[in-house]
N, C-alpha and C positions, 0 to 999 in steps of 0.2 A: 849036709850042707854045713851044718855047724862045725863040725870037726874039720872040714875043708877050709873054711873061713879062719878058724883058729890056727890052722898049720900054716897058711899063707900070712897072716898077721904076725905070728911069733917068728916066723924065718926073716921077713923083711922089715918089719917096723920096729925099730929098736931105739929111736931117739928119746932123749929123757921125757918123761911123762907118758910114754907109751903103754908101760905096765899099768900104771893108774888109770888110764882110759880104758884099757882093757877089762880090767876089774870092775869099773863103772858100768862098762857096757853089759857085761855080764849080769849085772844087778837089775837091768831093765828088760823090756819086753822085745829087744831087738830080735833075737833069734825065734820068736814065735810070732812076730807081726806080719802082717800081709805088705806087699809093695804098693798096693792101692785099694780103694773101698772096692772098685768093680771094674777095672779096666785090666790091668796085667797083673799076674801072680796075685789075685785077691784071695789067698788062702794063707793058713799058718805057715810060717817060714818063708814065705814069698819075699820079704824084705832081704833076708840074707842070701836067699838065691839071686835075686837081681843084682846085690852088690857083687857077688862073685862074677856073674855074667859081664858086667861094665868092667871089673877088673881084667878078666881075660881078655876082653874086646881091645880095653885100652894097652894093654901089654902088646898085642899085636900091630896095632896102629902105631904105637911109639916106636917100635923095633922097626917097622917098615919104613917111617919116616926118617929114620936115622941111617937107613942102610942104603949104601949105593946100589942101584939095580943092576949094576954091571959087576958088583963084588961076587966073588965065589963062595962067601958064607955070610951068615946073618950077622948083624951088629949085635955084640954082647954087652948087656947094659951092666953098668957099674952097681955097686950095693946102694949107693945113694940114688940113682935113677930108679932102680926097683923099689926102693922105699917110696919114692915120690909117686910112682905107678900104683903101688898097693895102696897108699893114703888116697890118692884122688879116686881110685876104683872102688875100693872097700867102703870108703866113709863118706862119700859125696852125699848119701841120703841119710845121714845119721840125724837129721832134722824130723825124720818119721819115727823115731823113737817115742814110745809112750804118746803116740799121736791117734791112734784109733782104739775105738771102743766096740762092742758088739752089742747090738740091739735085736731083739726078737720081731720079726715081721710075718704078716700073714700072706700065703698065697695058695693057690689051687694045686693038688698034685694031679698025677695022670688020670685018677679016677674022678677027678672034679669036686674032690673034698678039700675043705679049706685045712691047711696045717701050718705050723709055726716053723720058721726056718731063721737061722742066725745071719744077721747082716750088719757088715762093717760101717762105722760112721765116724766122722772126724771130731775128735775132741782135743783140740790144740791146747794144750796147758802152757806153751811158751810162744804165743803169737808173734814171731820175729821174721816172718817171710820164709823162705824155702833155702835156697843155696846160702844165704847168708846167715840162716840159723845154723846151718851144719858147720860153717866157718866157727861160729861164735863158739858153740859147744865144743869142738875139738881143740880150739884155742884156749879152753879153759884148763886144758891138761897138757897140750904141747904145743911147741912153736912151729907155724908153717911158714914156708917160704912164700914171697910175694906170688911166684908163679903157681904154687899149690893153691894159695888162697883164691887166686883168680879162677882157677881151673873148677874149684868146688863151688864158688859163688855163682858163677856163669854155666854151669853144666846143663841147665835148661834152655840154654841159647834163647831163641827168640820167642819162645813159648814163656819165658819169664814175664811176670807180672810187670815188672819195671818198663820192660820193652813195650808192652801192651798198653802201657800207660803214656807212652810217647818218649820214653828216654833212649838215649844213643849209648849207654855205657857198655852193653853187652858187644856191640859192633866195635867199639874202641879197645875192649879187652881181648876181643879176638884178634885184632890187629896186632897187638902188642905181645900176646902170650899164646904161643901155638899150642901149649899143653890144654889151653882152655877150650881150643878148637877140637882136640882130639877126644877130650873128656866128653865134650857134648856129643861127639859123633858116637862114641862108644855107647853112651848112655841111649841114644837113638837106635843103635845096631840092637842092643840087648832087648830093649822094649819091643822093638817092632819085627826082629828077625829071630832071635834066640826065644822069645816069650810069645810069638805070635800064635794065637789061638789058646794061650794059657790064661784065659780071662779068670777061671774058678775051677776048683776041683771038688 
């Protein structure tokens, strides 16, 4: 999965700062981190696996959204559109870099004996939210378009803590920026379709 991520990234993400961002990413735990503590892909490498799933789903959704159903061929994305899809798909969860620690906990094995096992816990070194934290980190290296910013910021959709607190920004963003809707849907599809039953390995 690491090699696949690097291949997609290097092929499509080429704007100024992209090389520096990738070098920084390689210095973090991104390629070994889980996607969650215990929900989906909670194993080493789960985060990069989830990122690729979201990219693949978003690519299909974006192409379908821009293709006339009666057209005889698929819509071919420009290099700029491919870069946008790659950025939003591959980097939407960069907020989870250096986010998890491993603790040892006790549980009974099949023989009824206590044993220690590793368990992921959150250790947030940069408590800046979720989608907004991803935007903040990426923007330190390369410039995002307004639509890319909105797509990454609101990829959690109506599960976002801002909406749960009574805010309406996510709905406003979805009305104005179709890419934000597609990125959220791609994230849902990856989590609940591609990764269904992949709680841990």
